[in-house]
C-alpha positions in Angstrom: 0.0 0.0 0.0 2.8 2.4 1.0 4.7 1.5 -2.2 1.5 2.2 -4.3 1.1 5.6 -2.6 4.8 6.5 -3.3 4.4 5.6 -7.0 1.2 7.6 -7.2 3.0 10.7 -5.7 5.9 10.3 -8.2 3.6 10.1 -11.1 1.7 13.1 -9.9 4.9 15.1 -9.6 6.0 14.1 -13.0 2.7 15.1 -14.5 2.9 18.5 -12.7 6.5 19.0 -14.0 5.5 18.3 -17.6 2.7 20.9 -17.5 5.0 23.7 -16.2 5.9 26.5 -18.7 9.6 26.4 -19.8 12.0 28.6 -18.0 13.3 31.7 -19.7 16.6 29.9 -20.5 14.8 26.9 -21.9 12.5 29.1 -24.0 15.5 31.0 -25.5 17.3 27.7 -26.2 14.1 26.4 -28.0 13.9 29.6 -30.1 17.5 29.3 -31.2 17.1 25.7 -32.3 14.2 26.9 -34.6 16.7 29.0 -36.6 18.1 27.0 -39.5 21.8 27.2 -39.8 22.3 28.7 -43.3 25.4 28.7 -45.5 26.7 30.9 -48.2 25.2 28.5 -50.7 21.7 29.0 -49.1 21.8 32.8 -49.1 23.7 33.9 -52.2 21.3 34.3 -55.1 18.3 34.0 -52.7 16.0 37.1 -53.1 14.9 36.6 -49.4 18.5 37.5 -48.5 19.1 40.9 -50.1 22.7 42.1 -49.9 24.3 45.5 -49.6 27.8 47.1 -49.1 28.3 48.7 -45.8 30.8 50.9 -44.0 28.8 52.9 -41.4 31.4 55.6 -41.1 30.1 59.0 -40.1 33.1 61.2 -39.8 35.5 62.8 -42.4 38.2 60.4 -41.4 38.2 56.7 -40.6 40.3 57.5 -37.6 36.8 57.9 -36.1 35.3 54.5 -36.1 31.6 53.8 -35.7 30.6 52.6 -32.3 28.9 49.3 -31.6 25.7 51.2 -30.8 25.9 53.1 -34.1 26.4 49.9 -36.0 23.5 48.3 -34.3 21.3 51.2 -35.3 22.3 50.7 -38.9 21.7 47.0 -38.8 18.2 47.5 -37.5 17.5 50.0 -40.4 18.9 47.6 -43.0 17.1 44.6 -41.5 13.8 46.5 -41.6 14.2 47.0 -45.4 14.9 43.3 -46.0 18.7 43.3 -46.1 20.2 40.1 -44.7 23.8 40.2 -45.9 26.3 43.1 -45.6 29.7 43.4 -47.2 32.7 44.9 -45.4 36.1 45.8 -46.9 38.9 45.4 -44.3 39.5 43.9 -40.9 42.4 45.6 -39.3 40.3 48.7 -38.5 37.8 48.3 -35.7 34.8 48.5 -37.9 34.6 44.9 -39.0 35.1 43.3 -35.5 32.7 45.9 -34.0 30.1 45.1 -36.6 30.3 41.4 -35.8 30.0 42.1 -32.1 27.0 44.4 -32.8 25.2 41.7 -34.8 26.1 39.0 -32.2 24.6 41.2 -29.5 21.4 41.8 -31.5 21.0 38.1 -32.0 21.3 37.5 -28.2 18.5 40.0 -27.6 16.4 38.7 -30.6 17.4 35.2 -31.5 15.5 35.4 -34.8 17.5 38.4 -36.0 19.3 37.5 -39.2 22.3 39.4 -40.6 25.2 37.7 -42.3 28.5 39.1 -43.4 30.7 39.0 -46.4 34.0 39.8 -44.7 36.5 41.6 -46.8 40.3 41.4 -46.4 42.0 44.4 -48.0 45.0 43.5 -50.3 47.7 46.0 -51.4 50.9 46.1 -53.3 54.2 47.1 -51.7 54.5 50.8 -50.9 50.7 51.4 -51.4 49.5 54.6 -49.7 53.0 55.4 -48.5 54.0 58.3 -50.8 56.6 56.0 -52.4 56.2 54.5 -55.9 53.9 51.4 -55.7 55.5 48.2 -56.7 52.7 46.2 -58.3 54.8 43.0 -58.6 55.4 42.7 -54.9 52.6 42.5 -52.3 52.4 44.6 -49.1 53.7 43.2 -45.8 50.3 44.2 -44.4 48.4 41.5 -46.3 49.5 38.6 -44.2 48.1 40.3 -41.0 44.9 41.2 -42.9 44.3 37.6 -43.9 45.1 36.3 -40.4 42.7 38.7 -38.8 39.9 37.7 -41.3 40.5 34.0 -40.5 40.3 34.7 -36.7 37.0 36.7 -37.1 35.5 34.0 -39.4 36.3 31.4 -36.7 35.0 33.6 -33.9 31.7 34.3 -35.6 30.9 31.3 -37.8 27.2 31.9 -37.4 27.6 35.4 -39.0 30.6 35.3 -41.4 29.5 33.3 -44.4 32.0 34.6 -47.0 35.6 35.8 -47.1 36.6 38.1 -49.9 40.3 38.5 -50.7 40.9 42.0 -51.9 38.6 44.7 -53.3 39.3 45.9 -56.8 42.8 44.7 -56.0 43.7 43.4 -59.5 42.2 46.1 -61.8 44.9 48.2 -63.4 43.2 51.5 -62.9 43.6 51.1 -59.1 47.1 52.5 -59.6 47.7 53.3 -56.0 47.6 49.7 -54.8 46.8 47.0 -57.4 48.5 43.6 -57.3 49.0 40.8 -59.8 46.4 38.0 -59.9 49.0 35.6 -58.5 48.8 37.4 -55.1 45.0 37.0 -54.9 45.4 33.4 -56.0 48.0 32.7 -53.3 45.7 33.9 -50.5 42.6 32.2 -51.9 44.4 28.9 -52.1 45.7 29.5 -48.5 42.1 30.0 -47.3 40.9 27.0 -49.2 43.6 24.9 -47.6 42.6 26.1 -44.1 39.1 24.9 -44.9 40.3 21.5 -46.0 42.4 21.2 -42.8 39.4 22.1 -40.6 40.9 25.4 -39.6 38.0 27.4 -41.1 34.3 26.4 -41.3 33.8 24.0 -44.2 30.8 25.8 -45.6 32.6 29.2 -45.7 32.8 30.5 -49.2 36.0 32.2 -50.5 36.1 34.7 -53.3 37.7 37.9 -54.5 35.6 41.0 -55.3 36.8 42.9 -58.4 35.9 44.8 -61.5 34.3 42.8 -64.3 37.5 43.3 -66.4 39.6 41.6 -63.8 37.4 38.6 -64.1 38.1 38.2 -67.8 35.1 40.2 -69.0 37.1 43.0 -70.6 40.6 43.3 -72.1 41.9 39.9 -73.3 45.3 40.9 -72.1 44.1 40.4 -68.5 43.1 36.8 -69.2 46.3 35.4 -67.8 46.9 31.8 -66.6 46.8 32.9 -63.0 43.4 34.4 -63.5 42.2 31.1 -65.0 43.5 29.3 -61.9 41.9 31.8 -59.7 38.5 31.3 -61.3 38.8 27.6 -60.5 40.0 28.2 -57.0 37.2 30.5 -55.7 33.8 29.2 -54.6 32.1 31.9 -56.7 33.0 35.0 -58.7 32.2 38.4 -57.2 32.3 41.0 -60.0 31.7 44.8 -60.0 29.8 46.7 -62.7 29.4 50.5 -62.8 27.4 52.0 -65.6 27.4 55.2 -63.5 31.2 55.6 -64.0 31.0 54.5 -67.6 28.6 57.4 -68.3 31.8 59.3 -68.5 34.5 56.8 -69.5 32.5 54.8 -71.9 29.4 56.9 -72.8 28.2 55.4 -76.0 25.3 53.7 -74.2 24.5 56.8 -72.1 24.0 59.6 -74.5 20.5 60.2 -76.0 20.3 58.8 -79.6 18.7 60.8 -82.4 15.6 58.6 -82.5 14.8 59.6 -78.9 15.2 63.4 -79.5 11.4 63.9 -79.5 10.8 62.2 -76.1 10.1 64.3 -73.1 12.9 64.9 -70.7 11.8 62.3 -68.2 11.2 59.8 -70.9 14.8 60.4 -72.1 16.1 59.7 -68.6 14.0 56.6 -68.2 15.3 55.2 -71.5 18.9 56.0 -70.5 18.4 54.1 -67.2 17.2 51.1 -69.1 20.3 51.2 -71.2 22.3 51.5 -68.0 20.8 48.2 -66.7 21.5 46.6 -70.1 25.1 47.8 -69.8 25.5 46.1 -66.5 23.9 42.9 -67.8 26.3 42.9 -70.7 29.3 43.1 -68.4 27.9 40.3 -66.3 27.4 38.2 -69.5 31.0 38.9 -70.6 32.3 37.5 -67.3 30.0 34.5 -67.6 31.2 33.9 -71.1 34.8 33.9 -70.0 34.2 31.6 -67.0 32.4 29.1 -69.3 35.2 29.3 -71.8 37.4 27.7 -69.2 35.0 24.8 -68.8 34.0 26.0 -65.4 30.4 26.1 -64.0 30.6 28.5 -61.1 28.1 31.0 -59.5 28.7 34.6 -60.4 27.3 37.3 -58.2 27.6 41.1 -58.2 29.9 42.3 -55.5 29.3 46.0 -56.2 27.2 48.3 -58.3 25.6 51.6 -57.5 24.6 55.1 -58.4 25.6 58.4 -56.8 23.1 61.2 -56.0 25.4 64.2 -55.8 28.4 65.1 -58.0 30.2 68.3 -59.0 32.6 66.5 -61.2 32.7 64.1 -64.1 29.1 62.9 -63.5 27.4 66.2 -62.6 25.8 69.0 -64.5 29.0 69.9 -66.3 29.9 66.3 -67.0 27.8 63.2 -68.0 24.8 64.5 -66.1 24.2 61.1 -64.6 23.8 62.1 -61.0 20.5 62.6 -59.1 18.1 60.6 -56.8 15.6 59.9 -59.6 18.3 58.0 -61.6 19.5 56.2 -58.4 16.0 55.0 -57.7 15.5 53.8 -61.3 18.9 51.9 -61.3 18.2 50.4 -57.9 14.8 49.1 -59.0 16.2 47.7 -62.3 19.1 45.9 -60.6 17.0 44.4 -57.8 14.4 43.2 -60.3 16.9 41.7 -62.7 19.2 40.0 -60.1 16.3 38.7 -57.9 14.7 37.1 -61.0 17.9 35.5 -62.1 19.1 34.2 -58.8 22.0 36.6 -58.6 23.1 38.3 -55.3 23.6 42.1 -55.8 25.7 43.7 -53.1 24.3 47.2 -53.9 26.8 50.0 -53.2 26.0 51.3 -50.7 23.8 51.5 -47.6 24.7 55.0 -46.2 26.6 58.0 -47.5 30.1 58.3 -46.1 32.0 61.5 -46.2 35.6 60.3 -45.6 36.0 59.0 -49.1 36.4 62.5 -50.6 36.7 64.5 -47.4 38.1 67.6 -49.1 35.1 67.8 -51.4 31.7 67.5 -49.7 29.9 67.3 -53.1 32.3 64.6 -54.5 30.3 61.7 -55.9 32.2 59.1 -53.8 30.5 60.6 -50.7 27.0 60.1 -52.0 26.4 56.5 -53.1 24.2 55.7 -50.1 20.5 54.8 -50.1 20.4 56.9 -47.0 22.2 60.2 -46.2 24.6 60.6 -43.3 21.7 61.7 -41.1 19.6 58.8 -42.1 17.3 60.4 -44.5 15.8 57.9 -46.9 16.6 58.7 -50.6 14.0 58.1 -53.3 14.8 54.4 -53.8 13.4 53.7 -50.3 10.7 56.3 -50.0 8.1 53.6 -50.4 9.4 51.8 -47.4 9.0 55.0 -45.4 5.4 55.1 -46.5 5.0 51.5 -45.3 6.3 52.6 -41.9 9.0 49.9 -41.9 11.4 52.3 -40.2 9.0 53.4 -37.4 10.8 53.6 -34.1 14.2 53.5 -35.7 16.7 56.3 -35.9 20.3 57.1 -37.0 22.3 59.2 -34.5 19.1 60.5 -33.0 17.5 61.3 -36.4 14.2 59.6 -37.4 14.1 58.0 -40.8 12.3 60.6 -43.0 12.4 61.2 -46.8 14.8 63.5 -48.6 13.3 66.6 -50.1 10.7 66.4 -47.2 9.0 63.9 -49.5 8.3 66.5 -52.1 8.6 64.6 -55.4 8.1 67.7 -57.5 11.1 69.4 -55.8 13.1 66.2 -56.4 12.2 66.1 -60.1 13.4 69.7 -60.6 17.0 68.4 -60.0 16.9 65.6 -62.5 19.5 66.1 -65.2 18.9 65.0 -68.8 21.8 63.1 -70.4 23.5 64.8 -73.3 22.7 64.0 -76.9 24.9 61.9 -79.0 
């Protein structure tokens, strides 16, 4: 009888325990397990994981690094607009490690928060940025430290870092201040691939280099050297850049208004030019694809950079190609997202926020104004519709609420639209 009573009590206690709500720790653990561990293969080319290039710098010098709190503000803004992958450019400044810390802390507060990183390791030639003549046949002593730091961060944050990029426009010959030979990029890509094989990097981490379309065999045949062929085979995917914006000055045949469009209204001329800009980018993508296939290689090709500036006093402004304003940026952004999303191509749009350090001596230099948001967090025309949808409600940048540029006055914005020159 006593034994029966004891068994009954135990069963009652077990039943009571089963019906208790989970503790806070158990609940959080359960939420985390619901999040699928994704890889680069899962997110690249997936329209549910929009990509963007990101710096987050506010000041006129990178000596002033964005804080973790500022980086978290920006990640919340980007997440609200559907961005899930951000691309960085170097790791020996604090920005990259602080960004990873910022994202990690956001995930602890909200386990379902998703933001992944394409971590860039900057690569230079010897004497780059020193005032001495760059030696493009020898690499900088700084490269080894840059790669080592990137490896350490990828291992520290394997749930966030999904891609490592060796160099940014590091092979293209117009980068006269710092470019290196393809053999240097190949050396480091192979090094990282070896670390993966040895279990010293996550096995699903993808390795690439992010460079101009011409550096990936899509331009001058003289650049299609054996080392490039080997590099194409060594990377996990090709990350290519395309800039119709810059080519509106350097290669303007596609940009100027042809005679058959002379009778169109000004805005129709602009719309037609922006369609040609999209087609120009598509042609450069196809040129890279053709080269890769000519090597007998089937490999994903994604766009590591493309963008459109909204202010310029120089080659692209009113006295130049007349390519620069928010209306054109909005058209280009829409065209590129529609095309790449439909084709399963990731587009790391350049860039998230304006940064004034890039041309610090010239506040109206185009390099300072590629952002979809201004320095103070005002939403430019490409994302006005998201402001209307209240996706940024409750969010701010450095104390500034997310509002539209031009106070949302579309007519005022249209007054600044420049019509491309005639052929």
